[in-house]
C-alpha positions as CSV (number, residue, x, y, z in Angstrom):
1,M,-69.4,-55.1,-56.4
2,T,-67.1,-53.7,-53.8
3,D,-64.0,-51.8,-54.9
4,F,-61.4,-53.3,-52.6
5,S,-58.7,-50.7,-53.6
6,K,-60.8,-48.1,-51.7
7,L,-60.8,-50.3,-48.6
8,R,-57.1,-50.7,-48.4
9,L,-55.5,-48.7,-45.6
10,G,-52.4,-46.8,-46.5
11,R,-49.4,-46.6,-44.1
12,R,-50.3,-43.1,-43.0
13,T,-53.9,-43.9,-42.3
14,F,-52.8,-47.0,-40.3
15,L,-50.3,-44.9,-38.3
16,A,-52.8,-42.1,-37.7
17,T,-55.5,-44.6,-36.6
18,G,-53.0,-46.3,-34.3
19,A,-52.0,-43.0,-32.7
20,A,-55.6,-42.3,-32.0
21,F,-56.0,-45.6,-30.2
22,V,-52.9,-44.8,-28.1
23,G,-54.6,-41.6,-26.9
24,A,-58.0,-43.1,-26.5
25,P,-57.9,-43.9,-22.7
26,A,-57.0,-40.3,-22.0
27,L,-60.0,-39.0,-24.0
28,A,-62.4,-41.1,-22.1
29,Q,-61.7,-39.2,-18.9
30,D,-63.8,-36.4,-17.4
31,V,-61.6,-33.3,-18.1
32,N,-63.3,-31.5,-15.2
33,D,-62.2,-34.0,-12.6
34,S,-59.9,-32.3,-10.2
35,S,-59.3,-35.3,-7.8
36,T,-55.6,-35.7,-8.8
37,T,-53.0,-34.3,-6.4
38,E,-49.8,-34.7,-8.4
39,V,-50.3,-32.7,-11.6
40,E,-49.6,-29.0,-11.5
41,R,-50.8,-28.3,-15.1
42,D,-54.3,-27.6,-16.3
43,L,-55.1,-30.8,-18.2
44,T,-58.1,-29.3,-19.8
45,E,-55.8,-27.4,-22.2
46,T,-54.8,-29.0,-25.4
47,V,-51.4,-30.7,-25.1
48,R,-49.5,-32.4,-27.9
49,R,-48.8,-36.0,-27.1
50,N,-45.5,-37.4,-28.4
51,T,-46.3,-40.6,-30.3
52,S,-44.0,-40.0,-33.3
53,S,-41.0,-41.6,-31.7
54,F,-42.9,-44.3,-29.8
55,R,-41.0,-47.3,-31.2
56,S,-39.3,-50.5,-30.0
57,M,-35.7,-50.3,-29.1
58,S,-32.7,-52.6,-28.4
59,W,-31.1,-52.8,-25.0
60,E,-27.5,-53.2,-26.1
61,P,-26.7,-49.5,-26.6
62,Y,-27.8,-48.7,-23.1
63,F,-26.9,-51.7,-20.8
64,D,-23.8,-53.9,-20.5
65,N,-26.0,-56.9,-19.6
66,L,-29.5,-57.8,-18.6
67,K,-28.8,-59.1,-15.1
68,N,-32.0,-58.8,-13.1
69,G,-33.7,-57.3,-16.1
70,A,-33.5,-53.7,-17.4
71,I,-35.8,-50.7,-17.7
72,L,-35.1,-47.9,-20.0
73,V,-37.2,-44.7,-19.8
74,D,-37.0,-42.5,-22.8
75,L,-38.2,-39.1,-21.6
76,T,-38.3,-37.7,-25.1
77,S,-40.6,-40.3,-26.6
78,R,-42.4,-40.7,-23.2
79,A,-42.0,-44.4,-23.3
80,L,-40.7,-47.1,-20.9
81,H,-39.0,-50.2,-22.2
82,Y,-38.5,-53.4,-20.2
83,W,-36.3,-56.5,-21.0
84,N,-36.1,-59.5,-18.8
85,E,-32.8,-61.2,-18.0
86,D,-33.0,-64.0,-20.6
87,E,-34.4,-61.7,-23.3
88,T,-37.7,-63.7,-23.6
89,V,-39.8,-60.7,-22.6
90,Y,-39.7,-57.2,-24.0
91,K,-42.4,-54.7,-23.1
92,L,-43.0,-51.1,-24.3
93,Y,-45.3,-48.8,-22.4
94,P,-46.5,-45.2,-22.9
95,S,-45.6,-43.1,-19.9
96,S,-45.9,-39.7,-18.3
97,V,-42.7,-37.8,-17.6
98,P,-41.7,-34.8,-15.5
99,L,-43.3,-31.4,-16.1
100,T,-40.1,-29.5,-16.5
101,E,-36.4,-30.0,-16.9
102,D,-35.6,-28.9,-13.4
103,L,-37.8,-31.8,-12.1
104,T,-36.2,-34.3,-14.4
105,R,-33.4,-36.6,-13.4
106,R,-31.4,-38.7,-15.9
107,G,-28.9,-41.5,-15.4
108,R,-28.6,-44.9,-13.9
109,T,-30.5,-46.2,-10.8
110,R,-32.2,-49.4,-9.8
111,V,-35.4,-50.8,-8.3
112,V,-34.9,-51.0,-4.5
113,R,-38.5,-51.7,-3.4
114,K,-41.8,-52.8,-4.8
115,V,-45.1,-51.8,-3.2
116,E,-48.6,-52.9,-4.1
117,G,-51.2,-50.3,-2.9
118,P,-48.6,-47.6,-2.2
119,S,-49.3,-44.6,0.1
120,W,-48.1,-41.1,-0.9
121,R,-46.6,-38.1,0.8
122,P,-45.7,-35.0,-1.2
123,T,-42.0,-34.0,-1.1
124,P,-41.0,-30.8,0.8
125,S,-40.6,-29.0,-2.5
126,M,-44.1,-30.1,-3.7
127,R,-45.6,-28.8,-0.4
128,E,-43.7,-25.5,-0.9
129,R,-45.2,-25.2,-4.4
130,N,-48.6,-26.5,-3.5
131,P,-49.3,-25.9,0.2
132,E,-53.0,-26.9,-0.2
133,W,-52.0,-30.5,-1.0
134,P,-52.6,-33.1,1.7
135,E,-49.7,-34.3,3.8
136,Y,-50.6,-37.9,3.3
137,V,-52.8,-40.0,0.9
138,G,-53.4,-43.6,1.7
139,P,-53.8,-46.4,-0.9
140,G,-56.9,-46.1,-3.1
141,P,-58.5,-44.2,-6.0
142,D,-57.3,-40.8,-4.8
143,N,-53.7,-41.9,-4.5
144,P,-51.5,-40.3,-7.2
145,L,-49.2,-43.4,-7.3
146,G,-52.0,-45.6,-8.6
147,T,-52.1,-49.3,-7.7
148,H,-48.4,-50.3,-7.7
149,A,-45.0,-48.5,-7.3
150,L,-41.4,-49.4,-8.0
151,Y,-39.2,-47.3,-5.7
152,L,-35.9,-46.3,-7.2
153,S,-32.5,-45.8,-5.4
154,W,-32.9,-42.1,-6.0
155,T,-34.9,-40.5,-3.1
156,Y,-38.5,-39.6,-4.0
157,Y,-38.3,-41.1,-7.5
158,R,-40.6,-43.9,-8.5
159,I,-42.1,-45.7,-11.5
160,H,-45.8,-45.9,-10.6
161,G,-49.3,-46.2,-11.8
162,T,-51.9,-43.4,-12.0
163,H,-55.7,-43.3,-11.7
164,D,-55.6,-40.1,-13.8
165,T,-55.0,-41.6,-17.3
166,R,-54.9,-38.1,-18.9
167,K,-51.3,-37.8,-17.7
168,I,-50.0,-40.7,-19.9
169,G,-48.1,-39.4,-22.9
170,R,-47.7,-36.0,-21.3
171,R,-45.2,-33.9,-19.3
172,S,-47.3,-34.1,-16.1
173,S,-45.3,-35.5,-13.1
174,N,-43.2,-34.0,-10.4
175,G,-40.2,-36.2,-11.3
176,C,-41.6,-39.7,-11.4
177,V,-42.5,-41.9,-14.4
178,G,-46.2,-42.8,-14.6
179,L,-47.9,-45.7,-16.3
180,F,-51.5,-46.8,-16.8
181,N,-52.4,-49.0,-13.8
182,E,-52.8,-52.1,-15.9
183,H,-49.2,-51.5,-17.3
184,I,-47.6,-50.9,-13.9
185,Q,-49.3,-54.0,-12.6
186,E,-47.7,-56.0,-15.4
187,L,-44.3,-54.4,-15.0
188,F,-44.5,-54.9,-11.2
189,A,-44.8,-58.6,-11.7
190,L,-41.9,-58.7,-14.2
191,A,-39.4,-56.4,-12.5
192,K,-37.3,-57.4,-9.4
193,V,-35.7,-55.6,-6.6
194,G,-32.3,-55.0,-8.3
195,T,-33.7,-54.4,-11.8
196,Q,-31.5,-51.9,-13.6
197,V,-33.1,-48.6,-14.6
198,L,-31.8,-45.9,-17.0
199,L,-33.5,-42.6,-17.7
200,I,-32.4,-40.9,-20.9
């Protein structure tokens, strides 16, 4: 006879198991792959992922309204939140965030352009730090912007996908916010040109 009390999962076990699943896509990657051109940190080292504050949030403390929808990027919890205009859709995605505070920008902006299959050019400051990087990368599996990109009103800032899933949940970008390709594809379909964006 089975002792069902032993089979019950406690809250801590459930949360620990859930956290492991959040990190699972990153663990499936080949840590020796050096094909990425955006990250400046050695991803083979152990890096703590921040899943402790990965939680749903309400839009009201951050936006006056939901006209054109709203995107909130919480840089501390490394999460992106999306609400549509009529409040029927709420999405929460794990994200990558900038490597350092000097690469980080906070405040209000908006989506000004949407591109499927984006191309990428490193910014002048990226080229200065990494002169070996290519001047241009076209759409495809080597592109650090992944499959889709939402361009923001701030020059050089985007919310985009990534083919290098090790980045998600880490400080790993040069200023942009990265999502798994399947998540940016979903957000791309939901967000509009004009969607409000707040980075906190």
